[in-house]
C-alpha positions as CSV (number, residue, x, y, z in Angstrom):
1,M,3.0,-19.8,-12.4
2,S,-0.1,-19.8,-14.7
3,L,-2.5,-17.2,-15.1
4,A,-5.6,-19.6,-13.6
5,A,-2.9,-20.6,-10.9
6,E,-2.3,-16.8,-9.7
7,Q,-5.7,-16.5,-9.5
8,A,-6.9,-19.6,-7.3
9,T,-3.9,-18.2,-5.1
10,S,-5.3,-14.4,-4.8
11,T,-9.2,-15.9,-4.6
12,A,-7.8,-18.1,-1.6
13,V,-6.1,-15.5,0.4
14,L,-8.8,-14.1,3.0
15,K,-9.2,-9.7,2.4
16,V,-9.5,-8.4,5.3
17,A,-10.5,-4.5,6.0
18,I,-8.7,-2.4,8.8
19,I,-11.1,-0.1,9.4
20,V,-10.5,3.3,11.0
21,G,-13.6,3.9,13.4
22,T,-13.3,7.2,13.8
23,T,-13.8,10.8,11.9
24,R,-12.8,13.2,14.6
25,P,-10.3,15.7,14.2
26,G,-6.9,14.9,15.7
27,R,-7.8,11.4,16.0
28,K,-4.8,8.5,16.3
29,A,-7.0,5.9,14.7
30,D,-5.2,6.5,11.5
31,A,-2.3,6.5,12.9
32,V,-2.7,2.9,14.7
33,A,-4.4,1.4,11.5
34,Q,-1.1,1.4,9.3
35,W,0.9,0.6,12.6
36,V,-1.8,-2.5,12.2
37,K,-1.3,-2.7,8.9
38,G,2.9,-2.8,8.8
39,I,2.4,-5.7,11.1
40,A,0.4,-7.3,9.1
41,E,1.5,-7.0,5.8
42,A,4.2,-10.0,6.9
43,R,1.5,-12.7,6.7
44,T,1.4,-14.1,3.3
45,D,-2.3,-15.5,4.0
46,A,-4.0,-12.7,4.0
47,A,-4.3,-9.6,2.2
48,F,-4.9,-6.0,4.5
49,E,-6.2,-2.6,3.5
50,V,-7.3,0.0,5.8
51,V,-10.3,1.7,5.2
52,D,-11.4,4.6,6.9
53,I,-14.6,5.5,7.4
54,A,-14.5,9.7,6.8
55,D,-13.9,8.8,3.0
56,Y,-17.6,7.7,2.9
57,A,-19.0,10.7,4.4
58,L,-21.8,8.9,5.8
59,P,-24.6,11.0,7.5
60,H,-26.3,10.0,10.2
61,M,-28.8,6.7,9.1
62,D,-30.6,8.1,6.2
63,E,-31.4,4.7,4.4
64,P,-35.6,4.4,4.4
65,V,-35.3,0.9,4.8
66,P,-33.4,-1.3,7.8
67,P,-30.8,-3.0,5.9
68,R,-31.7,-6.5,7.4
69,G,-34.3,-6.6,4.9
70,A,-33.4,-4.4,2.1
71,Q,-33.7,-5.1,-1.5
72,G,-31.0,-2.5,-2.2
73,Y,-29.5,0.7,-1.1
74,S,-31.6,4.1,-1.9
75,Q,-28.5,6.4,-1.4
76,P,-25.1,6.6,-3.4
77,H,-23.1,6.7,-0.5
78,T,-24.7,3.5,1.0
79,R,-23.8,2.0,-2.1
80,A,-20.3,3.0,-2.3
81,W,-19.8,2.1,1.7
82,A,-22.0,-2.0,1.2
83,E,-19.6,-2.6,-2.3
84,K,-16.5,-1.5,-0.4
85,I,-17.4,-3.6,2.9
86,G,-18.6,-6.1,1.2
87,S,-15.8,-6.8,-0.8
88,F,-13.9,-8.2,2.5
89,D,-13.3,-11.4,4.1
90,A,-13.0,-10.0,7.6
91,Y,-12.4,-6.8,9.2
92,V,-9.9,-5.3,11.8
93,F,-11.8,-2.6,13.9
94,V,-9.7,0.3,15.6
95,T,-11.4,2.1,17.7
96,P,-11.1,4.9,20.3
97,E,-12.8,4.6,23.7
98,Y,-14.9,8.0,23.8
99,N,-17.0,8.2,27.4
100,G,-17.0,4.5,27.7
101,S,-17.7,3.6,24.5
102,F,-16.8,3.3,20.9
103,P,-17.5,6.6,18.5
104,G,-21.2,7.2,17.4
105,V,-20.2,7.7,13.9
106,L,-18.9,3.8,13.9
107,K,-22.1,2.6,15.1
108,D,-23.6,4.1,12.0
109,A,-21.0,3.1,9.8
110,V,-22.2,-0.5,10.9
111,D,-25.7,0.3,11.1
112,F,-25.9,1.3,7.5
113,L,-25.3,-2.5,6.2
114,F,-26.2,-6.2,7.2
115,T,-25.5,-8.4,4.5
116,E,-22.3,-7.3,3.9
117,W,-21.4,-7.6,7.5
118,S,-23.0,-11.1,8.0
119,G,-21.1,-14.3,8.4
120,K,-17.9,-12.8,8.5
121,A,-15.2,-12.2,11.6
122,A,-13.7,-9.1,13.1
123,G,-10.6,-8.3,15.4
124,F,-10.0,-5.6,17.6
125,V,-7.6,-2.7,18.4
126,G,-9.1,-0.2,21.3
127,Y,-7.4,2.5,22.5
128,G,-7.8,4.9,25.3
129,F,-7.0,5.5,29.1
130,G,-8.1,2.1,29.5
131,G,-6.7,0.4,26.7
132,G,-10.4,0.9,25.1
133,A,-11.6,-2.5,26.5
134,R,-14.8,-0.8,27.1
135,S,-15.6,0.4,23.5
136,V,-14.3,-2.9,22.3
137,A,-16.6,-4.6,24.6
138,H,-19.4,-2.7,23.5
139,L,-18.8,-2.8,19.6
140,R,-18.4,-6.8,20.0
141,Q,-21.9,-6.8,21.6
142,V,-23.1,-4.6,18.6
143,L,-21.2,-6.7,15.9
144,T,-23.6,-9.7,17.0
145,S,-26.5,-7.8,15.7
146,V,-25.0,-8.3,12.4
147,E,-24.2,-11.8,13.0
148,I,-20.2,-10.8,12.8
149,T,-18.2,-13.4,15.0
150,G,-15.6,-11.6,17.1
151,V,-12.2,-13.3,18.0
152,P,-11.3,-13.7,21.5
153,S,-8.0,-11.9,21.6
154,A,-8.2,-8.1,21.3
155,V,-5.4,-5.3,21.4
156,E,-5.4,-2.7,24.1
157,L,-2.9,0.6,23.4
158,N,-3.2,2.2,26.7
159,F,-2.9,6.7,26.3
160,N,-0.1,6.0,29.0
161,G,2.0,3.6,27.7
162,D,1.2,3.6,23.9
163,F,1.2,7.5,23.1
164,E,4.1,10.0,23.7
165,E,1.8,13.0,25.9
166,M,-1.3,11.1,25.2
167,T,-0.3,12.3,21.8
168,R,1.9,11.0,19.6
169,F,1.3,7.2,18.8
170,T,4.4,5.5,20.3
171,P,3.8,1.8,20.8
172,R,5.4,-0.5,23.3
173,D,7.5,-3.2,21.3
174,S,5.3,-6.2,23.1
175,Q,1.8,-4.5,21.5
176,E,3.4,-6.0,18.2
177,K,2.9,-9.6,20.0
178,S,-0.8,-9.0,20.9
179,V,-1.8,-7.9,17.1
180,V,0.3,-10.8,15.8
181,V,-2.1,-13.0,18.4
182,M,-5.1,-11.1,17.1
183,L,-4.4,-11.5,13.6
184,D,-4.0,-15.3,13.9
185,E,-7.1,-16.0,15.3
186,L,-8.9,-13.5,12.9
187,V,-7.3,-15.1,10.1
188,A,-8.3,-18.9,11.0
189,K,-11.9,-17.7,12.1
190,G,-12.5,-15.9,8.9
191,A,-10.8,-18.8,6.5
192,E,-13.7,-21.1,8.8
193,L,-16.1,-19.0,8.0
194,K,-15.5,-18.1,4.8
195,G,-15.1,-21.8,3.7
């Protein structure tokens, strides 16, 4: 294959970030994100990368201008976060459920940006006692404000069935199918929005 053909192929493949949505010590989201990535890597229609918000050390919102109308960002951590998030075509958010919603650190990570999120697709993997369903529902609502389109299917991982003694991640075999369904929807919607 020629270099031009390889470049055309690589630009046609959807780039998807799997976002680790918590920075809490002892979190399970990093193990869940790696599991999703392992399943996703069987696909040839998208490239997947785990993005850990802990690596960006984002403080509580410290940009003086709201991101929707900003002509740039004033803080180096915001610029680094914007560059990373803007490089993707779609996202999978991995979020625990804390007190009936998603973590505040994930809310801040979303709120730092606008343009980089806008017009893209998102899939969801929630975990907790109720499968993280409430955290995913709240996250969906917030993401509409930054113009992200959530896909209908979500993966719900339950502490009682997918974690040994509520600590070690041991997903049921049936959960892989849930991931595949969510990724099918995400890649299709992501490609539609990118096109």
